[in-house]
mmCIF file of the N, C-alpha and C atoms, coordinates in Angstrom:
data_MODEL
# 
_entry.id   MODEL 
# 
loop_
_atom_site.group_PDB 
_atom_site.id 
_atom_site.type_symbol 
_atom_site.label_atom_id 
_atom_site.label_alt_id 
_atom_site.label_comp_id 
_atom_site.label_asym_id 
_atom_site.label_entity_id 
_atom_site.label_seq_id 
_atom_site.pdbx_PDB_ins_code 
_atom_site.Cartn_x 
_atom_site.Cartn_y 
_atom_site.Cartn_z 
_atom_site.occupancy 
_atom_site.B_iso_or_equiv 
_atom_site.pdbx_formal_charge 
_atom_site.auth_seq_id 
_atom_site.auth_comp_id 
_atom_site.auth_asym_id 
_atom_site.auth_atom_id 
_atom_site.pdbx_PDB_model_num 
ATOM 1   N N  . MET A 1 1  ? 0.815   -1.203 0.000   1.00 0.00 ? 1  MET A N  1 
ATOM 2   C CA . MET A 1 1  ? 0.000   0.000  0.000   1.00 0.00 ? 1  MET A CA 1 
ATOM 3   C C  . MET A 1 1  ? 0.852   1.258  0.000   1.00 0.00 ? 1  MET A C  1 
ATOM 4   N N  . HIS A 1 2  ? 1.954   1.249  0.726   1.00 0.00 ? 2  HIS A N  1 
ATOM 5   C CA . HIS A 1 2  ? 2.792   2.439  0.820   1.00 0.00 ? 2  HIS A CA 1 
ATOM 6   C C  . HIS A 1 2  ? 4.080   2.261  0.040   1.00 0.00 ? 2  HIS A C  1 
ATOM 7   N N  . GLN A 1 3  ? 4.000   1.670  -1.138  1.00 0.00 ? 3  GLN A N  1 
ATOM 8   C CA . GLN A 1 3  ? 5.189   1.517  -1.945  1.00 0.00 ? 3  GLN A CA 1 
ATOM 9   C C  . GLN A 1 3  ? 5.605   2.878  -2.479  1.00 0.00 ? 3  GLN A C  1 
ATOM 10  N N  . LYS A 1 4  ? 6.896   3.107  -2.453  1.00 0.00 ? 4  LYS A N  1 
ATOM 11  C CA . LYS A 1 4  ? 7.436   4.359  -2.961  1.00 0.00 ? 4  LYS A CA 1 
ATOM 12  C C  . LYS A 1 4  ? 8.341   4.041  -4.132  1.00 0.00 ? 4  LYS A C  1 
ATOM 13  N N  . LYS A 1 5  ? 8.418   4.966  -5.063  1.00 0.00 ? 5  LYS A N  1 
ATOM 14  C CA . LYS A 1 5  ? 9.220   4.740  -6.249  1.00 0.00 ? 5  LYS A CA 1 
ATOM 15  C C  . LYS A 1 5  ? 9.846   6.057  -6.679  1.00 0.00 ? 5  LYS A C  1 
ATOM 16  N N  . LEU A 1 6  ? 11.092  6.004  -7.053  1.00 0.00 ? 6  LEU A N  1 
ATOM 17  C CA . LEU A 1 6  ? 11.767  7.180  -7.587  1.00 0.00 ? 6  LEU A CA 1 
ATOM 18  C C  . LEU A 1 6  ? 11.648  7.137  -9.105  1.00 0.00 ? 6  LEU A C  1 
ATOM 19  N N  . TYR A 1 7  ? 10.999  8.126  -9.692  1.00 0.00 ? 7  TYR A N  1 
ATOM 20  C CA . TYR A 1 7  ? 10.770  8.154  -11.132 1.00 0.00 ? 7  TYR A CA 1 
ATOM 21  C C  . TYR A 1 7  ? 11.842  8.933  -11.888 1.00 0.00 ? 7  TYR A C  1 
ATOM 22  N N  . GLY A 1 8  ? 12.670  9.641  -11.199 1.00 0.00 ? 8  GLY A N  1 
ATOM 23  C CA . GLY A 1 8  ? 13.680  10.457 -11.862 1.00 0.00 ? 8  GLY A CA 1 
ATOM 24  C C  . GLY A 1 8  ? 13.709  11.830 -11.235 1.00 0.00 ? 8  GLY A C  1 
ATOM 25  N N  . THR A 1 9  ? 14.124  12.800 -11.995 1.00 0.00 ? 9  THR A N  1 
ATOM 26  C CA . THR A 1 9  ? 14.226  14.160 -11.484 1.00 0.00 ? 9  THR A CA 1 
ATOM 27  C C  . THR A 1 9  ? 13.377  15.097 -12.332 1.00 0.00 ? 9  THR A C  1 
ATOM 28  N N  . ALA A 1 10 ? 13.109  16.259 -11.781 1.00 0.00 ? 10 ALA A N  1 
ATOM 29  C CA . ALA A 1 10 ? 12.418  17.320 -12.505 1.00 0.00 ? 10 ALA A CA 1 
ATOM 30  C C  . ALA A 1 10 ? 13.149  18.619 -12.191 1.00 0.00 ? 10 ALA A C  1 
ATOM 31  N N  . THR A 1 11 ? 13.282  19.454 -13.183 1.00 0.00 ? 11 THR A N  1 
ATOM 32  C CA . THR A 1 11 ? 13.959  20.736 -13.011 1.00 0.00 ? 11 THR A CA 1 
ATOM 33  C C  . THR A 1 11 ? 12.922  21.844 -12.975 1.00 0.00 ? 11 THR A C  1 
ATOM 34  N N  . VAL A 1 12 ? 13.070  22.757 -12.042 1.00 0.00 ? 12 VAL A N  1 
ATOM 35  C CA . VAL A 1 12 ? 12.174  23.903 -11.959 1.00 0.00 ? 12 VAL A CA 1 
ATOM 36  C C  . VAL A 1 12 ? 12.611  24.921 -13.007 1.00 0.00 ? 12 VAL A C  1 
ATOM 37  N N  . GLY A 1 13 ? 11.678  25.275 -13.894 1.00 0.00 ? 13 GLY A N  1 
ATOM 38  C CA . GLY A 1 13 ? 11.979  26.244 -14.951 1.00 0.00 ? 13 GLY A CA 1 
ATOM 39  C C  . GLY A 1 13 ? 11.885  27.672 -14.444 1.00 0.00 ? 13 GLY A C  1 
ATOM 40  N N  . THR A 1 14 ? 12.188  28.616 -15.312 1.00 0.00 ? 14 THR A N  1 
ATOM 41  C CA . THR A 1 14 ? 12.190  30.029 -14.928 1.00 0.00 ? 14 THR A CA 1 
ATOM 42  C C  . THR A 1 14 ? 10.809  30.529 -14.517 1.00 0.00 ? 14 THR A C  1 
ATOM 43  N N  . LYS A 1 15 ? 9.748   29.866 -14.970 1.00 0.00 ? 15 LYS A N  1 
ATOM 44  C CA . LYS A 1 15 ? 8.382   30.249 -14.604 1.00 0.00 ? 15 LYS A CA 1 
ATOM 45  C C  . LYS A 1 15 ? 7.867   29.415 -13.434 1.00 0.00 ? 15 LYS A C  1 
ATOM 46  N N  . GLY A 1 16 ? 8.752   28.633 -12.805 1.00 0.00 ? 16 GLY A N  1 
ATOM 47  C CA . GLY A 1 16 ? 8.349   27.816 -11.670 1.00 0.00 ? 16 GLY A CA 1 
ATOM 48  C C  . GLY A 1 16 ? 7.697   26.502 -12.064 1.00 0.00 ? 16 GLY A C  1 
ATOM 49  N N  . GLN A 1 17 ? 7.716   26.160 -13.334 1.00 0.00 ? 17 GLN A N  1 
ATOM 50  C CA . GLN A 1 17 ? 7.074   24.940 -13.804 1.00 0.00 ? 17 GLN A CA 1 
ATOM 51  C C  . GLN A 1 17 ? 8.039   23.760 -13.736 1.00 0.00 ? 17 GLN A C  1 
ATOM 52  N N  . ILE A 1 18 ? 7.452   22.581 -13.527 1.00 0.00 ? 18 ILE A N  1 
ATOM 53  C CA . ILE A 1 18 ? 8.227   21.345 -13.587 1.00 0.00 ? 18 ILE A CA 1 
ATOM 54  C C  . ILE A 1 18 ? 7.521   20.385 -14.533 1.00 0.00 ? 18 ILE A C  1 
ATOM 55  N N  . VAL A 1 19 ? 8.287   19.452 -15.068 1.00 0.00 ? 19 VAL A N  1 
ATOM 56  C CA . VAL A 1 19 ? 7.709   18.413 -15.913 1.00 0.00 ? 19 VAL A CA 1 
ATOM 57  C C  . VAL A 1 19 ? 7.776   17.113 -15.123 1.00 0.00 ? 19 VAL A C  1 
ATOM 58  N N  . ILE A 1 20 ? 6.634   16.469 -14.965 1.00 0.00 ? 20 ILE A N  1 
ATOM 59  C CA . ILE A 1 20 ? 6.580   15.186 -14.269 1.00 0.00 ? 20 ILE A CA 1 
ATOM 60  C C  . ILE A 1 20 ? 7.098   14.130 -15.248 1.00 0.00 ? 20 ILE A C  1 
ATOM 61  N N  . PRO A 1 21 ? 8.061   13.307 -14.841 1.00 0.00 ? 21 PRO A N  1 
ATOM 62  C CA . PRO A 1 21 ? 8.616   12.306 -15.751 1.00 0.00 ? 21 PRO A CA 1 
ATOM 63  C C  . PRO A 1 21 ? 7.516   11.437 -16.383 1.00 0.00 ? 21 PRO A C  1 
ATOM 64  N N  . ALA A 1 22 ? 7.714   11.099 -17.651 1.00 0.00 ? 22 ALA A N  1 
ATOM 65  C CA . ALA A 1 22 ? 6.715   10.344 -18.427 1.00 0.00 ? 22 ALA A CA 1 
ATOM 66  C C  . ALA A 1 22 ? 6.331   9.039  -17.743 1.00 0.00 ? 22 ALA A C  1 
ATOM 67  N N  . LYS A 1 23 ? 7.295   8.315  -17.202 1.00 0.00 ? 23 LYS A N  1 
ATOM 68  C CA . LYS A 1 23 ? 7.011   7.031  -16.547 1.00 0.00 ? 23 LYS A CA 1 
ATOM 69  C C  . LYS A 1 23 ? 6.066   7.244  -15.352 1.00 0.00 ? 23 LYS A C  1 
ATOM 70  N N  . ALA A 1 24 ? 6.278   8.318  -14.606 1.00 0.00 ? 24 ALA A N  1 
ATOM 71  C CA . ALA A 1 24 ? 5.409   8.630  -13.467 1.00 0.00 ? 24 ALA A CA 1 
ATOM 72  C C  . ALA A 1 24 ? 4.002   8.959  -13.952 1.00 0.00 ? 24 ALA A C  1 
ATOM 73  N N  . ARG A 1 25 ? 3.898   9.787  -14.995 1.00 0.00 ? 25 ARG A N  1 
ATOM 74  C CA . ARG A 1 25 ? 2.572   10.139 -15.524 1.00 0.00 ? 25 ARG A CA 1 
ATOM 75  C C  . ARG A 1 25 ? 1.840   8.900  -16.005 1.00 0.00 ? 25 ARG A C  1 
ATOM 76  N N  . GLU A 1 26 ? 2.568   8.002  -16.648 1.00 0.00 ? 26 GLU A N  1 
ATOM 77  C CA . GLU A 1 26 ? 1.964   6.776  -17.169 1.00 0.00 ? 26 GLU A CA 1 
ATOM 78  C C  . GLU A 1 26 ? 1.493   5.865  -16.041 1.00 0.00 ? 26 GLU A C  1 
ATOM 79  N N  . GLU A 1 27 ? 2.377   5.571  -15.098 1.00 0.00 ? 27 GLU A N  1 
ATOM 80  C CA . GLU A 1 27 ? 2.027   4.641  -14.013 1.00 0.00 ? 27 GLU A CA 1 
ATOM 81  C C  . GLU A 1 27 ? 0.987   5.210  -13.059 1.00 0.00 ? 27 GLU A C  1 
ATOM 82  N N  . LEU A 1 28 ? 0.979   6.526  -12.892 1.00 0.00 ? 28 LEU A N  1 
ATOM 83  C CA . LEU A 1 28 ? 0.033   7.166  -11.971 1.00 0.00 ? 28 LEU A CA 1 
ATOM 84  C C  . LEU A 1 28 ? -1.231  7.643  -12.683 1.00 0.00 ? 28 LEU A C  1 
ATOM 85  N N  . ASN A 1 29 ? -1.299  7.357  -13.988 1.00 0.00 ? 29 ASN A N  1 
ATOM 86  C CA . ASN A 1 29 ? -2.465  7.705  -14.806 1.00 0.00 ? 29 ASN A CA 1 
ATOM 87  C C  . ASN A 1 29 ? -2.776  9.199  -14.762 1.00 0.00 ? 29 ASN A C  1 
ATOM 88  N N  . LEU A 1 30 ? -1.752  10.023 -14.870 1.00 0.00 ? 30 LEU A N  1 
ATOM 89  C CA . LEU A 1 30 ? -1.923  11.470 -14.894 1.00 0.00 ? 30 LEU A CA 1 
ATOM 90  C C  . LEU A 1 30 ? -2.053  11.920 -16.342 1.00 0.00 ? 30 LEU A C  1 
ATOM 91  N N  . LYS A 1 31 ? -3.055  12.741 -16.584 1.00 0.00 ? 31 LYS A N  1 
ATOM 92  C CA . LYS A 1 31 ? -3.333  13.226 -17.933 1.00 0.00 ? 31 LYS A CA 1 
ATOM 93  C C  . LYS A 1 31 ? -3.230  14.752 -17.976 1.00 0.00 ? 31 LYS A C  1 
ATOM 94  N N  . ALA A 1 32 ? -3.021  15.276 -19.165 1.00 0.00 ? 32 ALA A N  1 
ATOM 95  C CA . ALA A 1 32 ? -2.993  16.731 -19.346 1.00 0.00 ? 32 ALA A CA 1 
ATOM 96  C C  . ALA A 1 32 ? -4.293  17.321 -18.806 1.00 0.00 ? 32 ALA A C  1 
ATOM 97  N N  . GLY A 1 33 ? -4.182  18.375 -18.041 1.00 0.00 ? 33 GLY A N  1 
ATOM 98  C CA . GLY A 1 33 ? -5.358  19.032 -17.469 1.00 0.00 ? 33 GLY A CA 1 
ATOM 99  C C  . GLY A 1 33 ? -5.721  18.550 -16.078 1.00 0.00 ? 33 GLY A C  1 
ATOM 100 N N  . ASP A 1 34 ? -5.143  17.417 -15.620 1.00 0.00 ? 34 ASP A N  1 
ATOM 101 C CA . ASP A 1 34 ? -5.403  16.954 -14.256 1.00 0.00 ? 34 ASP A CA 1 
ATOM 102 C C  . ASP A 1 34 ? -4.906  18.003 -13.267 1.00 0.00 ? 34 ASP A C  1 
ATOM 103 N N  . GLU A 1 35 ? -5.680  18.240 -12.229 1.00 0.00 ? 35 GLU A N  1 
ATOM 104 C CA . GLU A 1 35 ? -5.265  19.174 -11.190 1.00 0.00 ? 35 GLU A CA 1 
ATOM 105 C C  . GLU A 1 35 ? -4.644  18.393 -10.047 1.00 0.00 ? 35 GLU A C  1 
ATOM 106 N N  . LEU A 1 36 ? -3.522  18.891 -9.561  1.00 0.00 ? 36 LEU A N  1 
ATOM 107 C CA . LEU A 1 36 ? -2.816  18.262 -8.449  1.00 0.00 ? 36 LEU A CA 1 
ATOM 108 C C  . LEU A 1 36 ? -2.681  19.270 -7.323  1.00 0.00 ? 36 LEU A C  1 
ATOM 109 N N  . TYR A 1 37 ? -2.830  18.797 -6.105  1.00 0.00 ? 37 TYR A N  1 
ATOM 110 C CA . TYR A 1 37 ? -2.607  19.640 -4.937  1.00 0.00 ? 37 TYR A CA 1 
ATOM 111 C C  . TYR A 1 37 ? -1.118  19.607 -4.623  1.00 0.00 ? 37 TYR A C  1 
ATOM 112 N N  . VAL A 1 38 ? -0.549  20.761 -4.380  1.00 0.00 ? 38 VAL A N  1 
ATOM 113 C CA . VAL A 1 38 ? 0.871   20.868 -4.080  1.00 0.00 ? 38 VAL A CA 1 
ATOM 114 C C  . VAL A 1 38 ? 1.009   21.133 -2.581  1.00 0.00 ? 38 VAL A C  1 
ATOM 115 N N  . VAL A 1 39 ? 1.688   20.215 -1.895  1.00 0.00 ? 39 VAL A N  1 
ATOM 116 C CA . VAL A 1 39 ? 1.914   20.364 -0.461  1.00 0.00 ? 39 VAL A CA 1 
ATOM 117 C C  . VAL A 1 39 ? 3.406   20.239 -0.196  1.00 0.00 ? 39 VAL A C  1 
ATOM 118 N N  . GLY A 1 40 ? 3.841   20.843 0.877   1.00 0.00 ? 40 GLY A N  1 
ATOM 119 C CA . GLY A 1 40 ? 5.257   20.778 1.205   1.00 0.00 ? 40 GLY A CA 1 
ATOM 120 C C  . GLY A 1 40 ? 5.505   21.129 2.648   1.00 0.00 ? 40 GLY A C  1 
ATOM 121 N N  . MET A 1 41 ? 6.761   21.043 3.003   1.00 0.00 ? 41 MET A N  1 
ATOM 122 C CA . MET A 1 41 ? 7.184   21.391 4.361   1.00 0.00 ? 41 MET A CA 1 
ATOM 123 C C  . MET A 1 41 ? 7.955   22.704 4.292   1.00 0.00 ? 41 MET A C  1 
ATOM 124 N N  . PRO A 1 42 ? 7.763   23.548 5.292   1.00 0.00 ? 42 PRO A N  1 
ATOM 125 C CA . PRO A 1 42 ? 8.518   24.797 5.320   1.00 0.00 ? 42 PRO A CA 1 
ATOM 126 C C  . PRO A 1 42 ? 10.022  24.524 5.202   1.00 0.00 ? 42 PRO A C  1 
ATOM 127 N N  . GLY A 1 43 ? 10.692  25.382 4.510   1.00 0.00 ? 43 GLY A N  1 
ATOM 128 C CA . GLY A 1 43 ? 12.127  25.217 4.329   1.00 0.00 ? 43 GLY A CA 1 
ATOM 129 C C  . GLY A 1 43 ? 12.477  24.451 3.067   1.00 0.00 ? 43 GLY A C  1 
ATOM 130 N N  . GLY A 1 44 ? 11.466  23.960 2.370   1.00 0.00 ? 44 GLY A N  1 
ATOM 131 C CA . GLY A 1 44 ? 11.701  23.295 1.098   1.00 0.00 ? 44 GLY A CA 1 
ATOM 132 C C  . GLY A 1 44 ? 12.282  21.904 1.186   1.00 0.00 ? 44 GLY A C  1 
ATOM 133 N N  . SER A 1 45 ? 12.160  21.242 2.338   1.00 0.00 ? 45 SER A N  1 
ATOM 134 C CA . SER A 1 45 ? 12.741  19.902 2.469   1.00 0.00 ? 45 SER A CA 1 
ATOM 135 C C  . SER A 1 45 ? 11.876  18.817 1.837   1.00 0.00 ? 45 SER A C  1 
ATOM 136 N N  . MET A 1 46 ? 10.612  19.140 1.531   1.00 0.00 ? 46 MET A N  1 
ATOM 137 C CA . MET A 1 46 ? 9.738   18.148 0.907   1.00 0.00 ? 46 MET A CA 1 
ATOM 138 C C  . MET A 1 46 ? 8.674   18.853 0.077   1.00 0.00 ? 46 MET A C  1 
ATOM 139 N N  . LEU A 1 47 ? 8.364   18.268 -1.063  1.00 0.00 ? 47 LEU A N  1 
ATOM 140 C CA . LEU A 1 47 ? 7.289   18.751 -1.917  1.00 0.00 ? 47 LEU A CA 1 
ATOM 141 C C  . LEU A 1 47 ? 6.560   17.530 -2.440  1.00 0.00 ? 47 LEU A C  1 
ATOM 142 N N  . ALA A 1 48 ? 5.238   17.543 -2.377  1.00 0.00 ? 48 ALA A N  1 
ATOM 143 C CA . ALA A 1 48 ? 4.456   16.410 -2.869  1.00 0.00 ? 48 ALA A CA 1 
ATOM 144 C C  . ALA A 1 48 ? 3.309   16.925 -3.724  1.00 0.00 ? 48 ALA A C  1 
ATOM 145 N N  . LEU A 1 49 ? 2.955   16.143 -4.714  1.00 0.00 ? 49 LEU A N  1 
ATOM 146 C CA . LEU A 1 49 ? 1.806   16.428 -5.571  1.00 0.00 ? 49 LEU A CA 1 
ATOM 147 C C  . LEU A 1 49 ? 0.761   15.361 -5.291  1.00 0.00 ? 49 LEU A C  1 
ATOM 148 N N  . LEU A 1 50 ? -0.453  15.781 -4.941  1.00 0.00 ? 50 LEU A N  1 
ATOM 149 C CA . LEU A 1 50 ? -1.513  14.842 -4.584  1.00 0.00 ? 50 LEU A CA 1 
ATOM 150 C C  . LEU A 1 50 ? -2.711  15.011 -5.503  1.00 0.00 ? 50 LEU A C  1 
ATOM 151 N N  . THR A 1 51 ? -3.282  13.881 -5.902  1.00 0.00 ? 51 THR A N  1 
ATOM 152 C CA . THR A 1 51 ? -4.523  13.936 -6.674  1.00 0.00 ? 51 THR A CA 1 
ATOM 153 C C  . THR A 1 51 ? -5.689  14.135 -5.709  1.00 0.00 ? 51 THR A C  1 
ATOM 154 N N  . GLU A 1 52 ? -6.787  14.636 -6.222  1.00 0.00 ? 52 GLU A N  1 
ATOM 155 C CA . GLU A 1 52 ? -7.964  14.831 -5.374  1.00 0.00 ? 52 GLU A CA 1 
ATOM 156 C C  . GLU A 1 52 ? -8.448  13.501 -4.805  1.00 0.00 ? 52 GLU A C  1 
ATOM 157 N N  . SER A 1 53 ? -8.395  12.442 -5.613  1.00 0.00 ? 53 SER A N  1 
ATOM 158 C CA . SER A 1 53 ? -8.861  11.140 -5.127  1.00 0.00 ? 53 SER A CA 1 
ATOM 159 C C  . SER A 1 53 ? -7.985  10.630 -3.983  1.00 0.00 ? 53 SER A C  1 
ATOM 160 N N  . SER A 1 54 ? -6.683  10.904 -4.022  1.00 0.00 ? 54 SER A N  1 
ATOM 161 C CA . SER A 1 54 ? -5.825  10.450 -2.929  1.00 0.00 ? 54 SER A CA 1 
ATOM 162 C C  . SER A 1 54 ? -6.131  11.222 -1.646  1.00 0.00 ? 54 SER A C  1 
ATOM 163 N N  . ILE A 1 55 ? -6.467  12.486 -1.779  1.00 0.00 ? 55 ILE A N  1 
ATOM 164 C CA . ILE A 1 55 ? -6.839  13.281 -0.604  1.00 0.00 ? 55 ILE A CA 1 
ATOM 165 C C  . ILE A 1 55 ? -8.159  12.766 -0.027  1.00 0.00 ? 55 ILE A C  1 
ATOM 166 N N  . GLU A 1 56 ? -9.114  12.456 -0.900  1.00 0.00 ? 56 GLU A N  1 
ATOM 167 C CA . GLU A 1 56 ? -10.398 11.923 -0.436  1.00 0.00 ? 56 GLU A CA 1 
ATOM 168 C C  . GLU A 1 56 ? -10.209 10.601 0.298   1.00 0.00 ? 56 GLU A C  1 
ATOM 169 N N  . GLN A 1 57 ? -9.352  9.719  -0.224  1.00 0.00 ? 57 GLN A N  1 
ATOM 170 C CA . GLN A 1 57 ? -9.084  8.440  0.436   1.00 0.00 ? 57 GLN A CA 1 
ATOM 171 C C  . GLN A 1 57 ? -8.437  8.670  1.801   1.00 0.00 ? 57 GLN A C  1 
ATOM 172 N N  . TYR A 1 58 ? -7.522  9.610  1.881   1.00 0.00 ? 58 TYR A N  1 
ATOM 173 C CA . TYR A 1 58 ? -6.854  9.917  3.144   1.00 0.00 ? 58 TYR A CA 1 
ATOM 174 C C  . TYR A 1 58 ? -7.866  10.424 4.175   1.00 0.00 ? 58 TYR A C  1 
ATOM 175 N N  . ILE A 1 59 ? -8.771  11.295 3.751   1.00 0.00 ? 59 ILE A N  1 
ATOM 176 C CA . ILE A 1 59 ? -9.791  11.822 4.662   1.00 0.00 ? 59 ILE A CA 1 
ATOM 177 C C  . ILE A 1 59 ? -10.717 10.706 5.131   1.00 0.00 ? 59 ILE A C  1 
ATOM 178 N N  . GLN A 1 60 ? -11.086 9.793  4.236   1.00 0.00 ? 60 GLN A N  1 
ATOM 179 C CA . GLN A 1 60 ? -11.927 8.654  4.622   1.00 0.00 ? 60 GLN A CA 1 
ATOM 180 C C  . GLN A 1 60 ? -11.220 7.801  5.678   1.00 0.00 ? 60 GLN A C  1 
ATOM 181 N N  . GLN A 1 61 ? -9.933  7.564  5.495   1.00 0.00 ? 61 GLN A N  1 
ATOM 182 C CA . GLN A 1 61 ? -9.168  6.783  6.468   1.00 0.00 ? 61 GLN A CA 1 
ATOM 183 C C  . GLN A 1 61 ? -9.099  7.504  7.815   1.00 0.00 ? 61 GLN A C  1 
ATOM 184 N N  . LEU A 1 62 ? -8.890  8.820  7.779   1.00 0.00 ? 62 LEU A N  1 
ATOM 185 C CA . LEU A 1 62 ? -8.863  9.591  9.027   1.00 0.00 ? 62 LEU A CA 1 
ATOM 186 C C  . LEU A 1 62 ? -10.200 9.497  9.748   1.00 0.00 ? 62 LEU A C  1 
ATOM 187 N N  . ASN A 1 63 ? -11.297 9.620  9.004   1.00 0.00 ? 63 ASN A N  1 
ATOM 188 C CA . ASN A 1 63 ? -12.628 9.519  9.609   1.00 0.00 ? 63 ASN A CA 1 
ATOM 189 C C  . ASN A 1 63 ? -12.858 8.143  10.222  1.00 0.00 ? 63 ASN A C  1 
ATOM 190 N N  . LEU A 1 64 ? -12.420 7.109  9.528   1.00 0.00 ? 64 LEU A N  1 
ATOM 191 C CA . LEU A 1 64 ? -12.555 5.741  10.043  1.00 0.00 ? 64 LEU A CA 1 
ATOM 192 C C  . LEU A 1 64 ? -11.783 5.584  11.352  1.00 0.00 ? 64 LEU A C  1 
ATOM 193 N N  . HIS A 1 65 ? -10.542 6.067  11.367  1.00 0.00 ? 65 HIS A N  1 
ATOM 194 C CA . HIS A 1 65 ? -9.732  5.973  12.593  1.00 0.00 ? 65 HIS A CA 1 
ATOM 195 C C  . HIS A 1 65 ? -10.356 6.787  13.724  1.00 0.00 ? 65 HIS A C  1 
ATOM 196 N N  . LEU A 1 66 ? -10.897 7.952  13.410  1.00 0.00 ? 66 LEU A N  1 
ATOM 197 C CA . LEU A 1 66 ? -11.545 8.779  14.425  1.00 0.00 ? 66 LEU A CA 1 
ATOM 198 C C  . LEU A 1 66 ? -12.758 8.050  15.006  1.00 0.00 ? 66 LEU A C  1 
ATOM 199 N N  . GLU A 1 67 ? -13.560 7.441  14.156  1.00 0.00 ? 67 GLU A N  1 
ATOM 200 C CA . GLU A 1 67 ? -14.731 6.689  14.626  1.00 0.00 ? 67 GLU A CA 1 
ATOM 201 C C  . GLU A 1 67 ? -14.304 5.527  15.522  1.00 0.00 ? 67 GLU A C  1 
ATOM 202 N N  . GLN A 1 68 ? -13.222 4.844  15.146  1.00 0.00 ? 68 GLN A N  1 
ATOM 203 C CA . GLN A 1 68 ? -12.730 3.729  15.955  1.00 0.00 ? 68 GLN A CA 1 
ATOM 204 C C  . GLN A 1 68 ? -12.247 4.226  17.309  1.00 0.00 ? 68 GLN A C  1 
ATOM 205 N N  . LEU A 1 69 ? -11.542 5.346  17.324  1.00 0.00 ? 69 LEU A N  1 
ATOM 206 C CA . LEU A 1 69 ? -11.068 5.904  18.595  1.00 0.00 ? 69 LEU A CA 1 
ATOM 207 C C  . LEU A 1 69 ? -12.240 6.344  19.471  1.00 0.00 ? 69 LEU A C  1 
ATOM 208 N N  . GLN A 1 70 ? -13.235 6.944  18.859  1.00 0.00 ? 70 GLN A N  1 
ATOM 209 C CA . GLN A 1 70 ? -14.395 7.398  19.620  1.00 0.00 ? 70 GLN A CA 1 
ATOM 210 C C  . GLN A 1 70 ? -15.164 6.228  20.219  1.00 0.00 ? 70 GLN A C  1 
ATOM 211 N N  . SER A 1 71 ? -15.193 5.109  19.516  1.00 0.00 ? 71 SER A N  1 
ATOM 212 C CA . SER A 1 71 ? -15.957 3.962  20.009  1.00 0.00 ? 71 SER A CA 1 
ATOM 213 C C  . SER A 1 71 ? -15.297 3.302  21.222  1.00 0.00 ? 71 SER A C  1 
ATOM 214 N N  . VAL A 1 72 ? -14.004 3.483  21.404  1.00 0.00 ? 72 VAL A N  1 
ATOM 215 C CA . VAL A 1 72 ? -13.316 2.874  22.542  1.00 0.00 ? 72 VAL A CA 1 
ATOM 216 C C  . VAL A 1 72 ? -12.959 3.873  23.630  1.00 0.00 ? 72 VAL A C  1 
ATOM 217 N N  . SER A 1 73 ? -13.223 5.141  23.400  1.00 0.00 ? 73 SER A N  1 
ATOM 218 C CA . SER A 1 73 ? -12.890 6.167  24.353  1.00 0.00 ? 73 SER A CA 1 
ATOM 219 C C  . SER A 1 73 ? -13.851 6.168  25.540  1.00 0.00 ? 73 SER A C  1 
ATOM 220 N N  . PRO A 1 74 ? -13.328 6.065  26.762  1.00 0.00 ? 74 PRO A N  1 
ATOM 221 C CA . PRO A 1 74 ? -14.210 6.080  27.945  1.00 0.00 ? 74 PRO A CA 1 
ATOM 222 C C  . PRO A 1 74 ? -15.039 7.373  28.027  1.00 0.00 ? 74 PRO A C  1 
ATOM 223 N N  . LYS A 1 75 ? -14.464 8.483  27.643  1.00 0.00 ? 75 LYS A N  1 
ATOM 224 C CA . LYS A 1 75 ? -15.156 9.754  27.694  1.00 0.00 ? 75 LYS A CA 1 
ATOM 225 C C  . LYS A 1 75 ? -16.359 9.733  26.751  1.00 0.00 ? 75 LYS A C  1 
ATOM 226 N N  . THR A 1 76 ? -16.194 9.203  25.549  1.00 0.00 ? 76 THR A N  1 
ATOM 227 C CA . THR A 1 76 ? -17.265 9.110  24.568  1.00 0.00 ? 76 THR A CA 1 
ATOM 228 C C  . THR A 1 76 ? -18.373 8.201  25.065  1.00 0.00 ? 76 THR A C  1 
ATOM 229 N N  . LYS A 1 77 ? -18.001 7.066  25.691  1.00 0.00 ? 77 LYS A N  1 
ATOM 230 C CA . LYS A 1 77 ? -19.003 6.130  26.198  1.00 0.00 ? 77 LYS A CA 1 
ATOM 231 C C  . LYS A 1 77 ? -19.858 6.786  27.271  1.00 0.00 ? 77 LYS A C  1 
ATOM 232 N N  . LYS A 1 78 ? -19.266 7.613  28.134  1.00 0.00 ? 78 LYS A N  1 
ATOM 233 C CA . LYS A 1 78 ? -20.033 8.298  29.182  1.00 0.00 ? 78 LYS A CA 1 
ATOM 234 C C  . LYS A 1 78 ? -21.014 9.271  28.575  1.00 0.00 ? 78 LYS A C  1 
ATOM 235 N N  . ASN A 1 79 ? -20.571 10.005 27.524  1.00 0.00 ? 79 ASN A N  1 
ATOM 236 C CA . ASN A 1 79 ? -21.433 11.002 26.903  1.00 0.00 ? 79 ASN A CA 1 
ATOM 237 C C  . ASN A 1 79 ? -22.615 10.348 26.186  1.00 0.00 ? 79 ASN A C  1 
ATOM 238 N N  . LYS A 1 80 ? -22.474 9.121  25.731  1.00 0.00 ? 80 LYS A N  1 
ATOM 239 C CA . LYS A 1 80 ? -23.547 8.436  25.023  1.00 0.00 ? 80 LYS A CA 1 
ATOM 240 C C  . LYS A 1 80 ? -24.618 7.930  25.988  1.00 0.00 ? 80 LYS A C  1 
ATOM 241 N N  . SER A 1 81 ? -24.283 7.770  27.267  1.00 0.00 ? 81 SER A N  1 
ATOM 242 C CA . SER A 1 81 ? -25.222 7.218  28.244  1.00 0.00 ? 81 SER A CA 1 
ATOM 243 C C  . SER A 1 81 ? -26.291 8.199  28.621  1.00 0.00 ? 81 SER A C  1 
# 
């Protein structure tokens, strides 16, 4: 599920644009016009491009974990009584 792969490098152009390597676009099914969310860490140590569907899946997983935590939380059980 959490396999990582290095697809190559990308160079930032004078307009701030980068080209995603062809192999990455092919394997990740990225097409011209697809919108990607750009996230990073302050200081420039990390930059990631996320598809909307990957963000939706992440939010669903967070909600599932939150529901599981709430179901076992003593505080939550008291409030339900």
